[in-house]
C-alpha positions as CSV (number, residue, x, y, z in Angstrom):
1,X,-3.7,49.3,112.9
2,X,-0.4,49.2,111.2
3,X,0.5,52.3,113.6
4,X,-0.4,50.3,117.1
5,X,1.3,47.5,115.8
6,X,4.3,49.3,115.4
7,X,3.5,51.4,118.4
8,X,2.9,47.8,120.9
9,X,6.7,46.2,119.0
10,X,8.1,49.6,120.2
11,X,6.5,49.6,123.5
12,X,8.2,46.2,124.0
13,X,11.1,47.2,122.9
14,X,11.6,49.6,125.4
15,X,11.0,47.2,128.3
16,X,14.6,45.8,126.8
17,X,16.8,49.0,127.3
18,X,19.0,48.7,130.4
19,X,21.9,51.0,131.8
20,X,25.2,49.5,129.8
21,X,28.3,50.2,131.7
22,X,31.6,52.3,130.8
23,X,34.1,53.4,132.8
24,X,34.7,56.8,131.6
25,X,32.7,59.0,128.5
26,X,35.6,58.6,125.8
27,X,34.8,54.6,125.5
28,X,30.9,55.5,124.8
29,X,30.4,54.4,121.1
30,X,29.4,57.6,120.3
31,X,32.0,59.8,122.0
32,X,33.1,62.1,118.7
33,X,28.9,62.6,118.1
34,X,28.2,63.5,121.9
35,X,31.3,65.5,122.2
36,X,29.8,68.0,120.2
37,X,26.0,68.0,121.2
38,X,26.8,67.7,125.1
39,X,29.4,69.2,127.9
40,X,30.7,65.6,129.0
41,X,33.6,67.3,130.7
42,X,32.8,66.9,134.8
43,X,30.7,64.4,133.5
44,X,30.8,60.4,135.3
45,X,29.5,56.7,134.2
46,X,30.1,55.2,137.2
47,X,29.0,56.5,140.9
48,X,28.8,55.4,144.2
49,X,25.0,55.4,143.9
50,X,22.9,55.3,140.9
51,X,20.4,58.3,140.1
52,X,17.1,56.9,140.6
53,X,14.1,57.4,139.0
54,X,11.0,58.8,141.0
55,X,9.0,55.5,141.7
56,X,11.9,53.7,139.8
57,X,13.2,51.9,136.7
58,X,9.9,50.3,135.7
59,X,7.9,53.0,136.8
60,X,10.4,55.5,134.0
61,X,10.2,52.8,131.0
62,X,6.5,53.2,131.6
63,X,7.2,56.8,131.1
64,X,8.8,56.6,128.4
65,X,7.3,54.6,126.3
66,X,4.0,57.0,127.2
67,X,5.7,59.8,126.2
68,X,7.5,58.8,123.0
69,X,5.7,59.8,120.2
70,X,4.3,56.7,117.3
71,X,6.4,56.8,114.1
72,X,6.3,55.9,111.1
73,X,9.3,53.3,110.6
74,X,10.1,52.0,107.1
75,X,13.0,49.9,107.7
76,X,13.3,46.6,109.4
77,X,15.6,47.2,112.3
78,X,16.2,50.3,114.1
79,X,18.8,50.6,116.7
80,X,19.1,53.8,119.1
81,X,21.6,54.7,121.8
82,X,19.9,57.6,124.3
83,X,22.2,58.9,126.3
84,X,21.1,61.9,129.1
85,X,22.6,63.9,131.8
86,X,20.7,63.4,135.2
87,X,23.1,66.9,137.0
88,X,24.0,67.1,140.4
89,X,20.1,69.0,141.0
90,X,19.0,65.7,140.2
91,X,17.6,67.3,136.9
92,X,18.1,66.3,132.7
93,X,19.1,68.7,131.3
94,X,21.3,67.2,128.5
95,X,19.2,64.8,126.2
96,X,21.6,63.5,122.9
97,X,20.2,59.8,120.5
98,X,22.0,58.5,117.7
99,X,21.2,55.4,115.6
100,X,20.1,54.2,112.1
101,X,16.8,55.6,111.4
102,X,16.8,59.9,112.4
103,X,13.5,60.4,113.1
104,X,13.1,56.8,115.8
105,X,16.2,59.2,117.1
106,X,14.9,62.8,117.2
107,X,11.5,60.7,119.5
108,X,13.6,59.2,121.4
109,X,15.1,62.7,122.0
110,X,11.8,64.0,122.7
111,X,10.1,61.0,125.2
112,X,13.2,61.8,127.8
113,X,12.8,65.6,127.1
114,X,8.5,65.1,128.7
115,X,10.2,63.5,131.6
116,X,10.6,66.6,133.2
117,X,10.9,65.4,136.3
118,X,13.3,65.4,138.8
119,X,15.5,62.4,139.6
120,X,17.8,61.7,142.8
121,X,21.6,62.3,142.1
122,X,24.0,60.6,141.6
123,X,26.2,60.3,144.2
124,X,30.4,60.4,144.8
125,X,32.1,59.9,148.2
126,X,28.6,61.6,149.2
127,X,28.8,64.3,146.9
128,X,26.2,64.4,144.2
129,X,27.7,64.5,140.8
130,X,27.2,64.8,136.7
131,X,25.8,61.4,135.5
132,X,25.9,60.3,131.7
133,X,22.7,57.2,131.2
134,X,22.4,55.6,128.9
135,X,20.4,53.2,127.2
136,X,20.2,51.3,123.6
137,X,16.3,51.5,122.3
138,X,16.6,48.4,119.3
139,X,12.6,47.7,117.7
140,X,12.3,44.3,115.3
141,X,9.8,44.5,112.8
142,X,8.4,40.6,111.7
């Protein structure tokens, strides 16, 4: 029962996330960590046309929640930020998650990796670009 409640809280929390706008990669809250984990040289955070997940972002949220492992969380609040790069080809190649609970961050990273789906890539001036997508994922237990 405890895991069912935790899963439902986690599932509901995924609907709270949204893309946060940053003017450049260096403005990201976890830039120092990310530049060690990802190649950020030619990545953009703003585009004329942002990347599109097949079926839209509601479909992405649903599939992300389905792919995320159920984990036993000890703390009452978890703040995780998920980052991934949608490549010019439309595939996600680089994924990183940072946060207060390593198990939760690892589960969020794994969930994005399991979504091996081709996105419509972001474009700038009609050309596909590498786009860094980021969203917060929070969990608060009552």
